[in-house]
N, C-alpha and C positions, 0 to 999 in steps of 0.2 A: 784552488781546488785541492791541490796535493796537501795543503797545510790542514785542511778540514779533516781529510782522511787520517792524515798522520795524527791529528789531535784526538780523533775518535779511537784510533788504534791504542794511543797512550792511555786513555780513560778506561778502554776494555781491559788493558793490561793491569792498570792499577785496581780496578774493581775484581779482577781475578786474583790479584795478591792479596787484597782485602779479604776475599773468600777464603783463600788459603789459611791466611793468619786466623781468621775467626774459627775455622773448622779445626785447626791445630789446637787453639785454646780450649775450645769445647771438649775434644776428645781428651786433653790434658785434664780438664775439670772433672770429667766423667772417670778418668782412671784415679786421680787423687781421691774423689769420694768413695770408689770401690775400695781402694786400698785401706782407708780409714775405717770403713765397715768391717773389712775383714779383720784389721787390727782389733777393733772392738770385740768382735766375736772371738778372737783368739784369746783376749784378756778374760772374757766371761767363761770360755772353756778352760783355761788355766785355774781360774777360781774353783770352777766346779770339779775339776780333777783333783785339785788340792784337797777339796772337803770330801771328796769321795776316797780319797787315800786315807785320810785321817778317820773316816768312818770304818773302813776296811780294817785298819790298824787297831781300832777300839773293838770291832766285832771278833777279831782274832786274838784277843787277850783271854787269859784264863779267867778273869774276873768276870768278863762279859757272859763266857759260857756258863760259869757257875751261878751267875744270876738268872740266865734263862732256864737252866735245868731246875733251879729252885722254885722260880714263879710259875713255869708252865707244867713241868713234869712232876712237881713235888719230891725232887730228890734233895736230900740234907746228908750232911756228915753225922757221924756218930756223936751224940751228946749235944747236938746244935739245936738251937731254937731259932726258927726263921720268923721274922717279924716283916710283914709287907707294909710299906708306907705308901697310901695313896692319897690323891688330893681330894678335896672336899666334893668336886662335882661326881667324881666317880663313886665316891662313898654314898652321897646323896641319891644317885641314880639307882643304886641297888637297895639301899635301905628303905627309901620311899615306896618303891613299887612292892616291896614285901610287906610294908605296913598296910598299904592300901588294900592289897588282896586279902590279908588276914582279918581286916575290919569288915569287908564286904560279905564274906562268906558266911560268919554267923548270924548276921542279920537275915540273909536268905534262908538259912536253916531254921531259925526260930520261926520265921513266916510260915514256911513249909510244914513244920511240925504240927500245926493246929488244923491243917487243911484236909479235907478228904480228897479222894482221887479227882473227882469233877473240878472242885476248886482249884486244885493244883494245875489242871490242864488249862483252865480259864486263865490262871495267873501266867503260865508260861507262854500260851498262845497269844493272848490279848494284853498282858501285863495289867490285868484287872484283878483287884482283890473283891471277891464275891462271898465273903464270909457273912 
């Protein structure tokens, strides 16, 4: 009978030691994953800080300040001619809108010129030409 109890005690001790080993390995795994995550975040932050430093250095240059003054506040040096270079999308955005507005207005004015007051009201309210 003593041998059976002794055997059960050894099994319990072995199971407890296995539990301790597995618990230690799990905690070690979690800690290592957390350390890797922090290292990745630190690397991302280093890159972001470096980019921000480069941007700040560029913003603090006289060339950038001069560019901003010329573009936004129309400041220029004596005898200097400023040429603004834009990309095609910005140019088309402004040029197409102006062309469309100028084309629509004369047509409306031509239609309205030959109408009397009643016909103009009908045109504006119901978009109907009753001439």
